[in-house]
N, C-alpha and C positions, 0 to 999 in steps of 0.2 A: 651124808657126811662120811668122811674118811673113817674107817674102823679104828685106827690108832687114835685119832682125835676124840672119838666118842669114848674109847677106853680111858684116855687121859682125863676127860671131863668127869667120868664116873668115879675114877680113883681120887681125883682132887676136888671135884665140885660137889661131891656127896659125902655124907658121913652117916654111919650107922646110928640109929636112934637108941637102941639098947643092945646089949650083948647076949640076949636070950635066944638068938638064932632065928628070929621071925623075919629077918631080911628087910625090915623097915628102914628107910633112909630118909634124910632131909637134905636140903641144900646146905653146903658149908657156910655160905654167906647168910648172916642173920637177916631175917625179914625186915627189921627196922633199917638196916644198912642198905638193903636193896631198894626199899621205899625212898630213902634219901636220894639215891642216885636218880631215880625216875622223877622225883619231885623237886630236884634241884635246878630245874631249868632257869637260867638267868638270861636276861636280854644280852645280846652280843653287840658290843660297840666295835664295829669292824675297823674303825679308824685306829683303835688301840692295837689291833693286830699288826699294823704297819711298822711298829717298832721291833718286831721279831724278825731279825735279819738272818738267822741261821737257815740253811736249806731245810726244806720240809716236803714231805709227800703226804698229800691228803688222799685217802683211798676210800672207795666205797664199791659195793656190789652194784651191778647194772640192773639186776632183777629185784626191784624194790616192791613190785606189785602196785605201787602208787608213786608217780613221779614227784609228788609233793610230800612224801613221807619224811618225817624228821627221824633220824639225823641225815638221811641221804640227801634231802633237799638243801642242807646246810653245807655240803661238801664243796660245791662250786663257789659260793660266796666267800667261804673261808679261804679257799685256795686263791681266789682273786685278790683278797685283802692282804695276804702274806706276800711280801716282796720277792721272796726266793722260794716259792712253792710251786709244785705242779700237782695236778689232779690225776689220779690213776683210777680208772673205772674198770672193774673186773667183770667181763662178760660172763654170763652164766652163773654168777654168784649172787647171793643175798647178803644181808648183814652178818650172816654166819660164815662168811668167806673163809676165815681161818680154820674152821672145822670142815668146810666143804672141800677146800683145796689147799691144805697146809703147805705143800711143797711150792706151789705157785706163790703163795703169800710170803713164804720164807725167802724165795728168790727176789721178790720185790723189795723186801726189807733190806736184804744184803745190797741190792743195787742202789738203794737210797743212801747208803753209806759210802758208795764209791765216789772218788773225786770227779 
């Protein structure tokens, strides 16, 4: 990972447990909230995505370790279902792409807003 990205994650994503100087930290996100994210999988009705007409870029890393890993496996079907979307696959990156290559991801995001 990019050192600046890791530093940002540590500064924002972690908080000190106590102020007695023992350097113990925990994730800023409460465990219950993180569990809800991972447990919130809902079936996707791809037909419903067809009503989303704004331009969209669906991105994923190429290095998933498993071609059927979710959410990487969902990127292509979601991109196909959105009428004005394109799929961007980042070679050499995993789902931690924004931390692995923040400048490349930022360029992609900016390009997605260009006319």
